[in-house]
N, C-alpha and C positions, 0 to 999 in steps of 0.2 A: 584459894578459890579455884575450882577446876576451870580449865580452858573451855571456851565454847567450841562445840563440834561443828564441822562443816555441814552445811545444808546438803541433803541428798536429793538427787533428781532421778526420775525414771531413766533407765538405760534402754535405749531403742536399738535393739540388736539388728544387724543386717542378716537376713535369712534368705537362703537359696535352696531350691530343690537339690536333692543329692546329686543328680546328674550334672547340674550347673556347678555345684561345689567342686566336683571332680574336674570338670572342664576348666574352671578358673584356676584351680591349683596346678593343673598341668601346664596351662598357658603361662602362669607366673613363673613356674620352674623353667620352662623353655626360654622365657625372657631373661631370667637371671643367669641361666647357664651360659648365655652369650656374653655376660659381663667379663671383661678382662682388664688386667692392669696394663695401662698404656704409658709408654715413656716418650713417644713421639707425638707431639701436639701441634695443631695448627694455631696460628695466631688470629684466626678468624674471630671477630667479636661475638660475644654471647650477651643477649639482653639481660640487664641486671634483674629484671622482673622474674626471669626464670630461676636465677640463683636464689632470689627471695623466697619463691615457692618451695624450692628444694630445702632451704633452711627451715621453713615452717614445718615441712614434713619431718625433718630430722628432730625438731624440737617437740614433736608429738610423742616421742618415745617415752616409755615408763621410766621412773626414777625413784630412788629411795625416798620415802615420805614426800613424794612429789616436789622435791627440792630443785629439780631441774638444774643440776650443778654444772652447766656448760655455757660457754660463749663461743660463737662462731665468728671469727674475724675474716672478712672478705677483702682480699687485697688485690687491687687492679693497678695501683700506682706503679709505674715503671721503675721509679727510683727505689721504692720500698722492695719491689721484687728483686732488683739488682742487689741490694744490700742483703736480702735474705739468701739469695743464691751464693754470694761470696762467703757469708758466714757458714752456710750449710756445707759448701764444698771444702772449707777449711777443716771442719769437723770430720767430714767424710774422708778426706785425704789421710788424716790421722788414723781413722778406722781401718782403711785399706792398707796402711803401711805400719801396722804394729798392734793396734787395739784388737782387731778381730783375730780369732784363732784360725789355725790352718783348716780345721774342720769346717768352720763357718765360711771361709773363703771358698773352699771346695764345693760347698753346697750352693753358693751363689754363682759359681762359674758357668753353669749351663744357661743362666739368664743374661750373661753378657754385661753385667753391671760393673761400674767403676765409680770413682769419686767425682766424676764430671756430672753436673746436674743442669744442663741447659734448659730443661723443661720448666724450671722454676721461673724463667723469664719469658719463655715462649707462650705458655698457657695463659689465656686471658685473665684467669682468676687463680689465686691461691686461697684456699679456705684453711685457715689455721684453727684447729679445734683446741680450746683451752678447757681444762677441768678446774672447777672451783673446789679447792680443798676445804674451804669454809666460806660462808657469806659474811659480808660486812654490812652492818646496819648502824649508821651513825657512829662508826668506829668500834662497834661491839661485834665480836666474833659470834657467829651463829653456826652450829655444827651441821654439816651435810653427811649423808649416810650412803654407803655403797657407791662412792664417787666413781671409782674405776669401772664398776659394772654398769652404772647408769650412763656414763659417757661412752662406754663401749657400745651399748645398745643404741644410743643416739647416732653414733658414727655408722653403725650398720644401716640404720634407717637412711642416713645421709647418702651412703654409697648406692643403696638401692634406688633412691630418688634421682640421683645423678644419672644412673644408667637408664632409668625409666624415661627420663627427659631426652634421651638420645645423645648424651654427652659421655665423655670418657674421664677417667680419674686415675690417680696413683696414690697409694698410701705410703707416704714418705716419712721416715723416722730418723733423721740425722741425730746422732746421740753424742754428746748431750744436746738438748734443745733449748737451753736457757736463753740463747741469743734471741729467740723469737719473742720472749717476754720483754726483753730490753728494746728491741727494734720497734715493736708495736706499742710500747709504753703501757703494758697491761699491769693491773694492780697486783699487790703482793699476794692476794689470795688465789690468783689464777696461775696454773702451771700448764705449759704446752703439752698436748697429748698426741696430736697428729698434724702433719702438714700435707695438704691434699691439693695438688694442681687439678684444675677442672677446665675442660674445654672440648672442642671437637678434636678427634684424632687427626693426625696428619694424613694426607692422601696416600702417602707411601708407608704408613705405619705398619710395623711388623711386631708380632708377639711370639713368645716361645710356644712351641707345640707341646702342650702339657695335657695330662689326663687328670680328671678328678676321681676321687675314690668312689667305688661302687656303693650302692645302698647297703649291701651286706657288710661293708667295712665301717660304716658310720652309724648304723641303726641296730639296736637290739630291742625286740618286742617281748614284753613280759605279759603272758596271758596265763590264766589258770591251767596248771598242768602242762605248760609249754613255755619254753624260752627259745628265742631265735628270731629270725627275720621272717616276716610274712611273705609267703611265696606269691 
């Protein structure tokens, strides 16, 4: 017997005049262009309600077959943050003292990073993003689709929502990250994807002076009879 199809409802599109579309797109770009990875956080409290709205925004991302294969673990407990920092620094020490290639270390050198990760305790929240390799329903495995792509999209939404709220973040990937699953007691079908400290930047926070690629370096336009970047 075929499965019942979902009910379909009318899509109420948001429509703007061309001029407003251009203005909004420029303003959004200008907002997001100010987003930076921050490693110096304030311990100033952030209301949990703000984090909840950020998570809701992240969870609105598209996903394969609408499986929404993600879990966002929000950690504010000091003891858990301490344990996460200790485990992360243990892995990072090994990375910086043998696991990473010389080329990788050279590429990281301009950013002044090392195995010490104090921000994991200073930031008021750690958001640990888990991907669900499959779902479990009464002990039965249910397949998820395009898991990495789906969780990557949701994480992009998450970072944009964090910045939009006036907070700072850092995408941290201590490798391997299995300790996060153990410390947080996550089920067997979840795998750690990213560890993201979230909070206000420290008053004296500094970031590397970097440049982003120009439009011509990241965009190619295909039009009839013409290939290239729109001038």
